[in-house]
PDBQT receptor file of N, H, CA, C and O in Angstrom, charges set to zero:
ATOM      1  N   UNK A   1      98.235  96.881  42.882  1.00  0.00    +0.000 N 
ATOM      2  CA  UNK A   1      97.201  97.852  43.238  1.00  0.00    +0.000 C 
ATOM      3  C   UNK A   1      95.856  97.349  42.705  1.00  0.00    +0.000 C 
ATOM      4  O   UNK A   1      95.746  96.959  41.542  1.00  0.00    +0.000 OA
ATOM      5  N   UNK A   2      94.857  97.362  43.551  1.00  0.00    +0.000 N 
ATOM      6  H   UNK A   2      94.946  97.679  44.495  1.00  0.00    +0.000 HD
ATOM      7  CA  UNK A   2      93.529  96.891  43.171  1.00  0.00    +0.000 C 
ATOM      8  C   UNK A   2      92.687  98.058  42.662  1.00  0.00    +0.000 C 
ATOM      9  O   UNK A   2      93.093  99.217  42.737  1.00  0.00    +0.000 OA
ATOM     10  N   UNK A   3      91.497  97.722  42.139  1.00  0.00    +0.000 N 
ATOM     11  H   UNK A   3      91.167  96.780  42.079  1.00  0.00    +0.000 HD
ATOM     12  CA  UNK A   3      90.609  98.784  41.682  1.00  0.00    +0.000 C 
ATOM     13  C   UNK A   3      90.188  99.654  42.861  1.00  0.00    +0.000 C 
ATOM     14  O   UNK A   3      89.963 100.855  42.709  1.00  0.00    +0.000 OA
ATOM     15  N   UNK A   4      90.086  99.046  44.025  1.00  0.00    +0.000 N 
ATOM     16  H   UNK A   4      90.269  98.071  44.148  1.00  0.00    +0.000 HD
ATOM     17  CA  UNK A   4      89.704  99.807  45.217  1.00  0.00    +0.000 C 
ATOM     18  C   UNK A   4      90.790 100.830  45.531  1.00  0.00    +0.000 C 
ATOM     19  O   UNK A   4      90.485 101.986  45.822  1.00  0.00    +0.000 OA
ATOM     20  N   UNK A   5      92.062 100.411  45.474  1.00  0.00    +0.000 N 
ATOM     21  H   UNK A   5      92.310  99.472  45.238  1.00  0.00    +0.000 HD
ATOM     22  CA  UNK A   5      93.171 101.321  45.722  1.00  0.00    +0.000 C 
ATOM     23  C   UNK A   5      93.154 102.482  44.729  1.00  0.00    +0.000 C 
ATOM     24  O   UNK A   5      93.344 103.638  45.107  1.00  0.00    +0.000 OA
ATOM     25  N   UNK A   6      92.923 102.157  43.453  1.00  0.00    +0.000 N 
ATOM     26  H   UNK A   6      92.768 101.218  43.146  1.00  0.00    +0.000 HD
ATOM     27  CA  UNK A   6      92.896 103.212  42.423  1.00  0.00    +0.000 C 
ATOM     28  C   UNK A   6      91.712 104.154  42.658  1.00  0.00    +0.000 C 
ATOM     29  O   UNK A   6      91.854 105.368  42.516  1.00  0.00    +0.000 OA
ATOM     30  N   UNK A   7      90.553 103.611  43.015  1.00  0.00    +0.000 N 
ATOM     31  H   UNK A   7      90.437 102.624  43.131  1.00  0.00    +0.000 HD
ATOM     32  CA  UNK A   7      89.384 104.464  43.281  1.00  0.00    +0.000 C 
ATOM     33  C   UNK A   7      89.668 105.392  44.454  1.00  0.00    +0.000 C 
ATOM     34  O   UNK A   7      89.378 106.587  44.385  1.00  0.00    +0.000 OA
ATOM     35  N   UNK A   8      90.231 104.853  45.525  1.00  0.00    +0.000 N 
ATOM     36  H   UNK A   8      90.466 103.883  45.581  1.00  0.00    +0.000 HD
ATOM     37  CA  UNK A   8      90.531 105.677  46.695  1.00  0.00    +0.000 C 
ATOM     38  C   UNK A   8      91.578 106.742  46.376  1.00  0.00    +0.000 C 
ATOM     39  O   UNK A   8      91.504 107.861  46.883  1.00  0.00    +0.000 OA
ATOM     40  N   UNK A   9      92.551 106.394  45.536  1.00  0.00    +0.000 N 
ATOM     41  H   UNK A   9      92.611 105.485  45.124  1.00  0.00    +0.000 HD
ATOM     42  CA  UNK A   9      93.581 107.357  45.133  1.00  0.00    +0.000 C 
ATOM     43  C   UNK A   9      92.946 108.538  44.415  1.00  0.00    +0.000 C 
ATOM     44  O   UNK A   9      93.231 109.691  44.739  1.00  0.00    +0.000 OA
ATOM     45  N   UNK A  10      92.087 108.255  43.441  1.00  0.00    +0.000 N 
ATOM     46  H   UNK A  10      91.855 107.318  43.178  1.00  0.00    +0.000 HD
ATOM     47  CA  UNK A  10      91.414 109.314  42.700  1.00  0.00    +0.000 C 
ATOM     48  C   UNK A  10      90.501 110.127  43.627  1.00  0.00    +0.000 C 
ATOM     49  O   UNK A  10      90.455 111.354  43.542  1.00  0.00    +0.000 OA
ATOM     50  N   UNK A  11      89.793 109.449  44.488  1.00  0.00    +0.000 N 
ATOM     51  H   UNK A  11      89.830 108.452  44.556  1.00  0.00    +0.000 HD
ATOM     52  CA  UNK A  11      88.912 110.144  45.424  1.00  0.00    +0.000 C 
ATOM     53  C   UNK A  11      89.705 111.090  46.315  1.00  0.00    +0.000 C 
ATOM     54  O   UNK A  11      89.284 112.222  46.551  1.00  0.00    +0.000 OA
ATOM     55  N   UNK A  12      90.850 110.633  46.811  1.00  0.00    +0.000 N 
ATOM     56  H   UNK A  12      91.193 109.713  46.620  1.00  0.00    +0.000 HD
ATOM     57  CA  UNK A  12      91.694 111.477  47.657  1.00  0.00    +0.000 C 
ATOM     58  C   UNK A  12      92.245 112.679  46.874  1.00  0.00    +0.000 C 
ATOM     59  O   UNK A  12      92.218 113.812  47.354  1.00  0.00    +0.000 OA
ATOM     60  N   UNK A  13      92.743 112.408  45.664  1.00  0.00    +0.000 N 
ATOM     61  H   UNK A  13      92.765 111.487  45.274  1.00  0.00    +0.000 HD
ATOM     62  CA  UNK A  13      93.327 113.477  44.848  1.00  0.00    +0.000 C 
ATOM     63  C   UNK A  13      92.306 114.548  44.475  1.00  0.00    +0.000 C 
ATOM     64  O   UNK A  13      92.639 115.730  44.388  1.00  0.00    +0.000 OA
ATOM     65  N   UNK A  14      91.075 114.130  44.256  1.00  0.00    +0.000 N 
ATOM     66  H   UNK A  14      90.805 113.170  44.326  1.00  0.00    +0.000 HD
ATOM     67  CA  UNK A  14      90.041 115.061  43.760  1.00  0.00    +0.000 C 
ATOM     68  C   UNK A  14      89.039 115.466  44.843  1.00  0.00    +0.000 C 
ATOM     69  O   UNK A  14      88.051 116.145  44.565  1.00  0.00    +0.000 OA
ATOM     70  N   UNK A  15      89.306 115.042  46.072  1.00  0.00    +0.000 N 
ATOM     71  H   UNK A  15      90.109 114.490  46.298  1.00  0.00    +0.000 HD
ATOM     72  CA  UNK A  15      88.440 115.374  47.209  1.00  0.00    +0.000 C 
ATOM     73  C   UNK A  15      86.990 114.941  46.948  1.00  0.00    +0.000 C 
ATOM     74  O   UNK A  15      86.049 115.704  47.169  1.00  0.00    +0.000 OA
ATOM     75  N   UNK A  16      86.837 113.700  46.473  1.00  0.00    +0.000 N 
ATOM     76  H   UNK A  16      87.601 113.080  46.294  1.00  0.00    +0.000 HD
ATOM     77  CA  UNK A  16      85.519 113.114  46.221  1.00  0.00    +0.000 C 
ATOM     78  C   UNK A  16      85.172 112.233  47.416  1.00  0.00    +0.000 C 
ATOM     79  O   UNK A  16      85.980 111.401  47.827  1.00  0.00    +0.000 OA
ATOM     80  N   UNK A  17      83.996 112.407  47.965  1.00  0.00    +0.000 N 
ATOM     81  H   UNK A  17      83.339 113.083  47.631  1.00  0.00    +0.000 HD
ATOM     82  CA  UNK A  17      83.580 111.611  49.116  1.00  0.00    +0.000 C 
ATOM     83  C   UNK A  17      82.762 110.407  48.683  1.00  0.00    +0.000 C 
ATOM     84  O   UNK A  17      82.303 110.326  47.544  1.00  0.00    +0.000 OA
ATOM     85  N   UNK A  18      82.586 109.471  49.611  1.00  0.00    +0.000 N 
ATOM     86  H   UNK A  18      82.959 109.537  50.537  1.00  0.00    +0.000 HD
ATOM     87  CA  UNK A  18      81.716 108.335  49.346  1.00  0.00    +0.000 C 
ATOM     88  C   UNK A  18      80.291 108.818  49.076  1.00  0.00    +0.000 C 
ATOM     89  O   UNK A  18      79.585 108.247  48.245  1.00  0.00    +0.000 OA
ATOM     90  N   UNK A  19      79.875 109.869  49.778  1.00  0.00    +0.000 N 
ATOM     91  H   UNK A  19      80.449 110.333  50.453  1.00  0.00    +0.000 HD
ATOM     92  CA  UNK A  19      78.540 110.423  49.536  1.00  0.00    +0.000 C 
ATOM     93  C   UNK A  19      78.420 110.986  48.133  1.00  0.00    +0.000 C 
ATOM     94  O   UNK A  19      77.380 110.830  47.493  1.00  0.00    +0.000 OA
ATOM     95  N   UNK A  20      79.476 111.645  47.639  1.00  0.00    +0.000 N 
ATOM     96  H   UNK A  20      80.321 111.771  48.159  1.00  0.00    +0.000 HD
ATOM     97  CA  UNK A  20      79.480 112.163  46.263  1.00  0.00    +0.000 C 
ATOM     98  C   UNK A  20      79.259 111.027  45.265  1.00  0.00    +0.000 C 
ATOM     99  O   UNK A  20      78.467 111.152  44.331  1.00  0.00    +0.000 OA
ATOM    100  N   UNK A  21      79.963 109.927  45.475  1.00  0.00    +0.000 N 
ATOM    101  H   UNK A  21      80.606 109.825  46.233  1.00  0.00    +0.000 HD
ATOM    102  CA  UNK A  21      79.826 108.757  44.600  1.00  0.00    +0.000 C 
ATOM    103  C   UNK A  21      78.415 108.197  44.704  1.00  0.00    +0.000 C 
ATOM    104  O   UNK A  21      77.776 107.910  43.692  1.00  0.00    +0.000 OA
ATOM    105  N   UNK A  22      77.934 108.042  45.932  1.00  0.00    +0.000 N 
ATOM    106  H   UNK A  22      78.454 108.275  46.754  1.00  0.00    +0.000 HD
ATOM    107  CA  UNK A  22      76.594 107.497  46.135  1.00  0.00    +0.000 C 
ATOM    108  C   UNK A  22      75.535 108.333  45.437  1.00  0.00    +0.000 C 
ATOM    109  O   UNK A  22      74.636 107.798  44.789  1.00  0.00    +0.000 OA
ATOM    110  N   UNK A  23      75.646 109.650  45.574  1.00  0.00    +0.000 N 
ATOM    111  H   UNK A  23      76.377 110.085  46.101  1.00  0.00    +0.000 HD
ATOM    112  CA  UNK A  23      74.681 110.546  44.911  1.00  0.00    +0.000 C 
ATOM    113  C   UNK A  23      74.740 110.401  43.400  1.00  0.00    +0.000 C 
ATOM    114  O   UNK A  23      73.701 110.386  42.740  1.00  0.00    +0.000 OA
ATOM    115  N   UNK A  24      75.944 110.293  42.840  1.00  0.00    +0.000 N 
ATOM    116  H   UNK A  24      76.788 110.305  43.377  1.00  0.00    +0.000 HD
ATOM    117  CA  UNK A  24      76.114 110.183  41.397  1.00  0.00    +0.000 C 
ATOM    118  C   UNK A  24      75.569 108.869  40.852  1.00  0.00    +0.000 C 
ATOM    119  O   UNK A  24      75.094 108.810  39.718  1.00  0.00    +0.000 OA
ATOM    120  N   UNK A  25      75.638 107.808  41.670  1.00  0.00    +0.000 N 
ATOM    121  H   UNK A  25      76.023 107.856  42.592  1.00  0.00    +0.000 HD
ATOM    122  CA  UNK A  25      75.209 106.483  41.216  1.00  0.00    +0.000 C 
ATOM    123  C   UNK A  25      73.804 106.115  41.662  1.00  0.00    +0.000 C 
ATOM    124  O   UNK A  25      73.258 105.108  41.213  1.00  0.00    +0.000 OA
ATOM    125  N   UNK A  26      73.209 106.920  42.542  1.00  0.00    +0.000 N 
ATOM    126  H   UNK A  26      73.653 107.738  42.907  1.00  0.00    +0.000 HD
ATOM    127  CA  UNK A  26      71.878 106.616  43.023  1.00  0.00    +0.000 C 
ATOM    128  C   UNK A  26      71.831 105.435  43.971  1.00  0.00    +0.000 C 
ATOM    129  O   UNK A  26      70.855 104.686  44.001  1.00  0.00    +0.000 OA
ATOM    130  N   UNK A  27      72.904 105.273  44.753  1.00  0.00    +0.000 N 
ATOM    131  H   UNK A  27      73.697 105.881  44.729  1.00  0.00    +0.000 HD
ATOM    132  CA  UNK A  27      72.978 104.218  45.753  1.00  0.00    +0.000 C 
ATOM    133  C   UNK A  27      73.234 104.869  47.113  1.00  0.00    +0.000 C 
ATOM    134  O   UNK A  27      73.416 106.083  47.201  1.00  0.00    +0.000 OA
ATOM    135  N   UNK A  28      73.245 104.063  48.162  1.00  0.00    +0.000 N 
ATOM    136  H   UNK A  28      73.097 103.077  48.090  1.00  0.00    +0.000 HD
ATOM    137  CA  UNK A  28      73.520 104.626  49.478  1.00  0.00    +0.000 C 
ATOM    138  C   UNK A  28      75.017 104.759  49.701  1.00  0.00    +0.000 C 
ATOM    139  O   UNK A  28      75.823 104.099  49.046  1.00  0.00    +0.000 OA
ATOM    140  N   UNK A  29      75.371 105.632  50.643  1.00  0.00    +0.000 N 
ATOM    141  H   UNK A  29      74.716 106.169  51.175  1.00  0.00    +0.000 HD
ATOM    142  CA  UNK A  29      76.769 105.788  51.002  1.00  0.00    +0.000 C 
ATOM    143  C   UNK A  29      77.296 104.475  51.596  1.00  0.00    +0.000 C 
ATOM    144  O   UNK A  29      78.464 104.125  51.426  1.00  0.00    +0.000 OA
ATOM    145  N   UNK A  30      76.421 103.770  52.284  1.00  0.00    +0.000 N 
ATOM    146  H   UNK A  30      75.472 104.055  52.422  1.00  0.00    +0.000 HD
ATOM    147  CA  UNK A  30      76.796 102.475  52.846  1.00  0.00    +0.000 C 
ATOM    148  C   UNK A  30      77.201 101.478  51.779  1.00  0.00    +0.000 C 
ATOM    149  O   UNK A  30      78.156 100.723  51.963  1.00  0.00    +0.000 OA
ATOM    150  N   UNK A  31      76.486 101.468  50.665  1.00  0.00    +0.000 N 
ATOM    151  H   UNK A  31      75.710 102.081  50.515  1.00  0.00    +0.000 HD
ATOM    152  CA  UNK A  31      76.832 100.571  49.554  1.00  0.00    +0.000 C 
ATOM    153  C   UNK A  31      78.227 100.886  49.032  1.00  0.00    +0.000 C 
ATOM    154  O   UNK A  31      79.035  99.984  48.807  1.00  0.00    +0.000 OA
ATOM    155  N   UNK A  32      78.500 102.164  48.842  1.00  0.00    +0.000 N 
ATOM    156  H   UNK A  32      77.844 102.896  49.025  1.00  0.00    +0.000 HD
ATOM    157  CA  UNK A  32      79.835 102.582  48.368  1.00  0.00    +0.000 C 
ATOM    158  C   UNK A  32      80.890 102.162  49.378  1.00  0.00    +0.000 C 
ATOM    159  O   UNK A  32      81.953 101.668  49.003  1.00  0.00    +0.000 OA
ATOM    160  N   UNK A  33      80.597 102.356  50.652  1.00  0.00    +0.000 N 
ATOM    161  H   UNK A  33      79.733 102.757  50.956  1.00  0.00    +0.000 HD
ATOM    162  CA  UNK A  33      81.533 101.941  51.704  1.00  0.00    +0.000 C 
ATOM    163  C   UNK A  33      81.815 100.461  51.660  1.00  0.00    +0.000 C 
ATOM    164  O   UNK A  33      82.959 100.044  51.840  1.00  0.00    +0.000 OA
ATOM    165  N   UNK A  34      80.791  99.654  51.422  1.00  0.00    +0.000 N 
ATOM    166  H   UNK A  34      79.861  99.992  51.276  1.00  0.00    +0.000 HD
ATOM    167  CA  UNK A  34      80.986  98.199  51.306  1.00  0.00    +0.000 C 
ATOM    168  C   UNK A  34      81.876  97.869  50.139  1.00  0.00    +0.000 C 
ATOM    169  O   UNK A  34      82.736  96.994  50.251  1.00  0.00    +0.000 OA
ATOM    170  N   UNK A  35      81.695  98.550  49.008  1.00  0.00    +0.000 N 
ATOM    171  H   UNK A  35      80.997  99.260  48.917  1.00  0.00    +0.000 HD
ATOM    172  CA  UNK A  35      82.551  98.313  47.827  1.00  0.00    +0.000 C 
ATOM    173  C   UNK A  35      83.999  98.649  48.148  1.00  0.00    +0.000 C 
ATOM    174  O   UNK A  35      84.913  97.881  47.848  1.00  0.00    +0.000 OA
ATOM    175  N   UNK A  36      84.195  99.825  48.771  1.00  0.00    +0.000 N 
ATOM    176  H   UNK A  36      83.453 100.449  49.015  1.00  0.00    +0.000 HD
ATOM    177  CA  UNK A  36      85.558 100.312  48.996  1.00  0.00    +0.000 C 
ATOM    178  C   UNK A  36      86.263  99.572  50.124  1.00  0.00    +0.000 C 
ATOM    179  O   UNK A  36      87.476  99.713  50.281  1.00  0.00    +0.000 OA
ATOM    180  N   UNK A  37      85.543  98.796  50.902  1.00  0.00    +0.000 N 
ATOM    181  H   UNK A  37      84.558  98.682  50.774  1.00  0.00    +0.000 HD
ATOM    182  CA  UNK A  37      86.157  97.949  51.934  1.00  0.00    +0.000 C 
ATOM    183  C   UNK A  37      86.279  96.513  51.459  1.00  0.00    +0.000 C 
ATOM    184  O   UNK A  37      86.845  95.674  52.161  1.00  0.00    +0.000 OA
ATOM    185  N   UNK A  38      85.759  96.220  50.284  1.00  0.00    +0.000 N 
ATOM    186  H   UNK A  38      85.300  96.901  49.714  1.00  0.00    +0.000 HD
ATOM    187  CA  UNK A  38      85.859  94.878  49.735  1.00  0.00    +0.000 C 
ATOM    188  C   UNK A  38      84.826  93.895  50.277  1.00  0.00    +0.000 C 
ATOM    189  O   UNK A  38      84.925  92.693  50.029  1.00  0.00    +0.000 OA
ATOM    190  N   UNK A  39      83.843  94.393  51.008  1.00  0.00    +0.000 N 
ATOM    191  H   UNK A  39      83.763  95.369  51.210  1.00  0.00    +0.000 HD
ATOM    192  CA  UNK A  39      82.816  93.489  51.533  1.00  0.00    +0.000 C 
ATOM    193  C   UNK A  39      81.813  93.071  50.471  1.00  0.00    +0.000 C 
ATOM    194  O   UNK A  39      81.252  91.977  50.527  1.00  0.00    +0.000 OA
ATOM    195  N   UNK A  40      81.596  93.942  49.517  1.00  0.00    +0.000 N 
ATOM    196  H   UNK A  40      82.052  94.831  49.472  1.00  0.00    +0.000 HD
ATOM    197  CA  UNK A  40      80.669  93.650  48.399  1.00  0.00    +0.000 C 
ATOM    198  C   UNK A  40      81.322  94.158  47.117  1.00  0.00    +0.000 C 
ATOM    199  O   UNK A  40      82.268  94.946  47.151  1.00  0.00    +0.000 OA
ATOM    200  N   UNK A  41      80.801  93.693  45.997  1.00  0.00    +0.000 N 
ATOM    201  H   UNK A  41      80.033  93.053  45.969  1.00  0.00    +0.000 HD
ATOM    202  CA  UNK A  41      81.271  94.121  44.684  1.00  0.00    +0.000 C 
ATOM    203  C   UNK A  41      80.141  94.863  43.978  1.00  0.00    +0.000 C 
ATOM    204  O   UNK A  41      78.988  94.439  44.043  1.00  0.00    +0.000 OA
ATOM    205  N   UNK A  42      80.461  95.968  43.303  1.00  0.00    +0.000 N 
ATOM    206  H   UNK A  42      81.399  96.313  43.250  1.00  0.00    +0.000 HD
ATOM    207  CA  UNK A  42      79.440  96.625  42.509  1.00  0.00    +0.000 C 
ATOM    208  C   UNK A  42      79.087  95.758  41.296  1.00  0.00    +0.000 C 
ATOM    209  O   UNK A  42      79.890  94.938  40.852  1.00  0.00    +0.000 OA
ATOM    210  N   UNK A  43      77.892  95.950  40.776  1.00  0.00    +0.000 N 
ATOM    211  H   UNK A  43      77.240  96.617  41.137  1.00  0.00    +0.000 HD
ATOM    212  CA  UNK A  43      77.542  95.275  39.522  1.00  0.00    +0.000 C 
ATOM    213  C   UNK A  43      78.413  95.868  38.412  1.00  0.00    +0.000 C 
ATOM    214  O   UNK A  43      79.083  96.882  38.607  1.00  0.00    +0.000 OA
ATOM    215  N   UNK A  44      78.391  95.234  37.273  1.00  0.00    +0.000 N 
ATOM    216  H   UNK A  44      77.846  94.410  37.115  1.00  0.00    +0.000 HD
ATOM    217  CA  UNK A  44      79.166  95.743  36.146  1.00  0.00    +0.000 C 
ATOM    218  C   UNK A  44      78.725  97.147  35.771  1.00  0.00    +0.000 C 
ATOM    219  O   UNK A  44      79.561  98.022  35.542  1.00  0.00    +0.000 OA
ATOM    220  N   UNK A  45      77.417  97.369  35.708  1.00  0.00    +0.000 N 
ATOM    221  H   UNK A  45      76.738  96.659  35.895  1.00  0.00    +0.000 HD
ATOM    222  CA  UNK A  45      76.932  98.698  35.342  1.00  0.00    +0.000 C 
ATOM    223  C   UNK A  45      77.297  99.724  36.418  1.00  0.00    +0.000 C 
ATOM    224  O   UNK A  45      77.620 100.866  36.092  1.00  0.00    +0.000 OA
ATOM    225  N   UNK A  46      77.250  99.339  37.677  1.00  0.00    +0.000 N 
ATOM    226  H   UNK A  46      76.987  98.411  37.942  1.00  0.00    +0.000 HD
ATOM    227  CA  UNK A  46      77.644 100.252  38.748  1.00  0.00    +0.000 C 
ATOM    228  C   UNK A  46      79.145 100.549  38.664  1.00  0.00    +0.000 C 
ATOM    229  O   UNK A  46      79.568 101.675  38.926  1.00  0.00    +0.000 OA
ATOM    230  N   UNK A  47      79.944  99.553  38.302  1.00  0.00    +0.000 N 
ATOM    231  H   UNK A  47      79.601  98.638  38.089  1.00  0.00    +0.000 HD
ATOM    232  CA  UNK A  47      81.383  99.754  38.163  1.00  0.00    +0.000 C 
ATOM    233  C   UNK A  47      81.678 100.760  37.059  1.00  0.00    +0.000 C 
ATOM    234  O   UNK A  47      82.529 101.635  37.220  1.00  0.00    +0.000 OA
ATOM    235  N   UNK A  48      80.977 100.634  35.943  1.00  0.00    +0.000 N 
ATOM    236  H   UNK A  48      80.286  99.923  35.813  1.00  0.00    +0.000 HD
ATOM    237  CA  UNK A  48      81.149 101.571  34.834  1.00  0.00    +0.000 C 
ATOM    238  C   UNK A  48      80.713 102.973  35.273  1.00  0.00    +0.000 C 
ATOM    239  O   UNK A  48      81.397 103.954  34.981  1.00  0.00    +0.000 OA
ATOM    240  N   UNK A  49      79.592 103.069  35.964  1.00  0.00    +0.000 N 
ATOM    241  H   UNK A  49      79.037 102.272  36.201  1.00  0.00    +0.000 HD
ATOM    242  CA  UNK A  49      79.123 104.365  36.468  1.00  0.00    +0.000 C 
ATOM    243  C   UNK A  49      80.112 104.957  37.469  1.00  0.00    +0.000 C 
ATOM    244  O   UNK A  49      80.323 106.170  37.497  1.00  0.00    +0.000 OA
ATOM    245  N   UNK A  50      80.711 104.107  38.283  1.00  0.00    +0.000 N 
ATOM    246  H   UNK A  50      80.540 103.122  38.260  1.00  0.00    +0.000 HD
ATOM    247  CA  UNK A  50      81.720 104.560  39.238  1.00  0.00    +0.000 C 
ATOM    248  C   UNK A  50      82.918 105.149  38.508  1.00  0.00    +0.000 C 
ATOM    249  O   UNK A  50      83.419 106.207  38.888  1.00  0.00    +0.000 OA
ATOM    250  N   UNK A  51      83.374 104.476  37.470  1.00  0.00    +0.000 N 
ATOM    251  H   UNK A  51      82.967 103.616  37.162  1.00  0.00    +0.000 HD
ATOM    252  CA  UNK A  51      84.510 105.013  36.714  1.00  0.00    +0.000 C 
ATOM    253  C   UNK A  51      84.155 106.347  36.080  1.00  0.00    +0.000 C 
ATOM    254  O   UNK A  51      84.985 107.254  36.033  1.00  0.00    +0.000 OA
ATOM    255  N   UNK A  52      82.925 106.470  35.592  1.00  0.00    +0.000 N 
ATOM    256  H   UNK A  52      82.251 105.733  35.630  1.00  0.00    +0.000 HD
ATOM    257  CA  UNK A  52      82.493 107.747  35.004  1.00  0.00    +0.000 C 
ATOM    258  C   UNK A  52      82.430 108.837  36.066  1.00  0.00    +0.000 C 
ATOM    259  O   UNK A  52      82.819 109.977  35.809  1.00  0.00    +0.000 OA
ATOM    260  N   UNK A  53      81.942 108.496  37.256  1.00  0.00    +0.000 N 
ATOM    261  H   UNK A  53      81.627 107.571  37.465  1.00  0.00    +0.000 HD
ATOM    262  CA  UNK A  53      81.856 109.481  38.342  1.00  0.00    +0.000 C 
ATOM    263  C   UNK A  53      83.258 109.939  38.768  1.00  0.00    +0.000 C 
ATOM    264  O   UNK A  53      83.443 111.083  39.185  1.00  0.00    +0.000 OA
ATOM    265  N   UNK A  54      84.234 109.042  38.660  1.00  0.00    +0.000 N 
ATOM    266  H   UNK A  54      84.084 108.114  38.322  1.00  0.00    +0.000 HD
ATOM    267  CA  UNK A  54      85.613 109.397  39.007  1.00  0.00    +0.000 C 
ATOM    268  C   UNK A  54      86.370 110.001  37.833  1.00  0.00    +0.000 C 
ATOM    269  O   UNK A  54      87.512 110.436  37.980  1.00  0.00    +0.000 OA
ATOM    270  N   UNK A  55      85.724 110.026  36.656  1.00  0.00    +0.000 N 
ATOM    271  H   UNK A  55      84.796 109.673  36.536  1.00  0.00    +0.000 HD
ATOM    272  CA  UNK A  55      86.311 110.563  35.436  1.00  0.00    +0.000 C 
ATOM    273  C   UNK A  55      87.589 109.817  35.040  1.00  0.00    +0.000 C 
ATOM    274  O   UNK A  55      88.591 110.428  34.668  1.00  0.00    +0.000 OA
ATOM    275  N   UNK A  56      87.533 108.494  35.129  1.00  0.00    +0.000 N 
ATOM    276  H   UNK A  56      86.719 107.997  35.431  1.00  0.00    +0.000 HD
ATOM    277  CA  UNK A  56      88.626 107.631  34.667  1.00  0.00    +0.000 C 
ATOM    278  C   UNK A  56      88.002 106.514  33.831  1.00  0.00    +0.000 C 
ATOM    279  O   UNK A  56      86.797 106.273  33.912  1.00  0.00    +0.000 OA
ATOM    280  N   UNK A  57      88.811 105.841  33.038  1.00  0.00    +0.000 N 
ATOM    281  H   UNK A  57      89.790 106.037  32.972  1.00  0.00    +0.000 HD
ATOM    282  CA  UNK A  57      88.265 104.746  32.248  1.00  0.00    +0.000 C 
ATOM    283  C   UNK A  57      88.040 103.527  33.121  1.00  0.00    +0.000 C 
ATOM    284  O   UNK A  57      88.735 103.326  34.118  1.00  0.00    +0.000 OA
ATOM    285  N   UNK A  58      87.059 102.713  32.738  1.00  0.00    +0.000 N 
ATOM    286  H   UNK A  58      86.495 102.877  31.929  1.00  0.00    +0.000 HD
ATOM    287  CA  UNK A  58      86.783 101.494  33.483  1.00  0.00    +0.000 C 
ATOM    288  C   UNK A  58      87.992 100.552  33.422  1.00  0.00    +0.000 C 
ATOM    289  O   UNK A  58      88.279  99.848  34.389  1.00  0.00    +0.000 OA
ATOM    290  N   UNK A  59      88.696 100.540  32.290  1.00  0.00    +0.000 N 
ATOM    291  H   UNK A  59      88.463 101.112  31.504  1.00  0.00    +0.000 HD
ATOM    292  CA  UNK A  59      89.891  99.704  32.153  1.00  0.00    +0.000 C 
ATOM    293  C   UNK A  59      90.981 100.120  33.118  1.00  0.00    +0.000 C 
ATOM    294  O   UNK A  59      91.633  99.275  33.730  1.00  0.00    +0.000 OA
ATOM    295  N   UNK A  60      91.176 101.412  33.253  1.00  0.00    +0.000 N 
ATOM    296  H   UNK A  60      90.646 102.099  32.755  1.00  0.00    +0.000 HD
ATOM    297  CA  UNK A  60      92.199 101.887  34.208  1.00  0.00    +0.000 C 
ATOM    298  C   UNK A  60      91.785 101.559  35.639  1.00  0.00    +0.000 C 
ATOM    299  O   UNK A  60      92.601 101.102  36.440  1.00  0.00    +0.000 OA
ATOM    300  N   UNK A  61      90.522 101.792  35.951  1.00  0.00    +0.000 N 
ATOM    301  H   UNK A  61      89.859 102.163  35.300  1.00  0.00    +0.000 HD
ATOM    302  CA  UNK A  61      90.066 101.527  37.308  1.00  0.00    +0.000 C 
ATOM    303  C   UNK A  61      90.199 100.040  37.632  1.00  0.00    +0.000 C 
ATOM    304  O   UNK A  61      90.615  99.691  38.737  1.00  0.00    +0.000 OA
ATOM    305  N   UNK A  62      89.859  99.172  36.707  1.00  0.00    +0.000 N 
ATOM    306  H   UNK A  62      89.521  99.456  35.810  1.00  0.00    +0.000 HD
ATOM    307  CA  UNK A  62      89.901  97.740  36.930  1.00  0.00    +0.000 C 
ATOM    308  C   UNK A  62      91.315  97.190  36.944  1.00  0.00    +0.000 C 
ATOM    309  O   UNK A  62      91.674  96.406  37.823  1.00  0.00    +0.000 OA
ATOM    310  N   UNK A  63      92.125  97.602  35.961  1.00  0.00    +0.000 N 
ATOM    311  H   UNK A  63      91.834  98.238  35.247  1.00  0.00    +0.000 HD
ATOM    312  CA  UNK A  63      93.427  96.949  35.784  1.00  0.00    +0.000 C 
ATOM    313  C   UNK A  63      94.608  97.912  35.686  1.00  0.00    +0.000 C 
ATOM    314  O   UNK A  63      95.741  97.474  35.483  1.00  0.00    +0.000 OA
ATOM    315  N   UNK A  64      94.367  99.186  35.823  1.00  0.00    +0.000 N 
ATOM    316  H   UNK A  64      93.447  99.541  35.988  1.00  0.00    +0.000 HD
ATOM    317  CA  UNK A  64      95.455 100.145  35.730  1.00  0.00    +0.000 C 
ATOM    318  C   UNK A  64      95.921 100.409  34.306  1.00  0.00    +0.000 C 
ATOM    319  O   UNK A  64      97.025 100.906  34.085  1.00  0.00    +0.000 OA
ATOM    320  N   UNK A  65      95.065 100.070  33.339  1.00  0.00    +0.000 N 
ATOM    321  H   UNK A  65      94.168  99.666  33.519  1.00  0.00    +0.000 HD
ATOM    322  CA  UNK A  65      95.421 100.252  31.923  1.00  0.00    +0.000 C 
ATOM    323  C   UNK A  65      94.802 101.514  31.366  1.00  0.00    +0.000 C 
ATOM    324  O   UNK A  65      94.994 101.828  30.191  1.00  0.00    +0.000 OA
TER     325      UNK A  65
């Protein structure tokens, strides 16, 4: 399972949209869509902010730990 799979799992379980993430991180919904499709990678700080927006640890999101 990749970080993208874990992010999508949490988003589905908690009914969080890409727009919700974009608003929380101050980026466009398109940017979040690119991350979740694997076309682009978030920066390290964006990744940490993403984990905070999903209310999970960055370690769990990255590696399932």
